[in-house]
N, C-alpha and C positions, 0 to 999 in steps of 0.2 A: 232629602236632607243633604246639605252640602258639607263636605269634610273640609275643615280649615285647620291646617297645621301651623304651629308656631315656628319661629325661626330656629329654636333649639331642636325641635323635632325634625325639621328638614335637614339641618346640619348633621344631626345624629344619623339619619338615614343615609345621607350623602357620604359620611365618614365610613359607614359599614360597606356601602357599595364600592367605594374606592379601595378599602382594605381588602375586599374580596378580589377585585381586579388586580391589585398590587400583589396579593398572595399568589395568584396565577403566574404573574410575570416573574416573581422570585422563584417559584417552583420550576419554571422553564429555564431559569438562569439568565433571563434577559436583563434584569436589574438586581442590585443587591438589596438586602433588607434595610440598610441604612438609607439608601437612596429612596426606597419606597416611603419610608417615614417622612423624609424631607419633602417629597412631592405631595403626599397627602396633606401634610401640615400646611404647605403653601397654598394648595387649592382651597382648603377649608378657610384659611385666613382671607384670601381674596374674595371668596363667595360671601363670607360673613361681612366683610367691609362693604361690598357692593349692596348687599341686602340692607345693611344699616343705613346707607345713604338713600336708597330708593324708598325705604319704608317710612322715612320721616315725613310727617305731614307738612304741607306747604304753609307758610305763615299767612295768616289772614291780614288783609290790609286794615289799618286803623280806621275807625269810623270817625267822620268829621263831627265836631261838636255841634250840638243843636242850639240855636239862639234861644234865649229866654223869651217867654211870651211878653209882648208889649214893648220889645226893644227892636231897634233896626240895626242892620249891619251895614 
């Protein structure tokens, strides 16, 4: 059985992973809490936008009309 996650599920997992990593950086004093929020928000926005572009199905080319039987083109 293959596990297929939706965009919302993947972005939720990514948000939690980034929050965990950001929490470590805030605890060490490397970045501020406000900066952590801005960085995580920016990453989630970029990933969501890229996912949205990549996941769109490619348009199918129009099929040419078929001539009626008994007619010539």
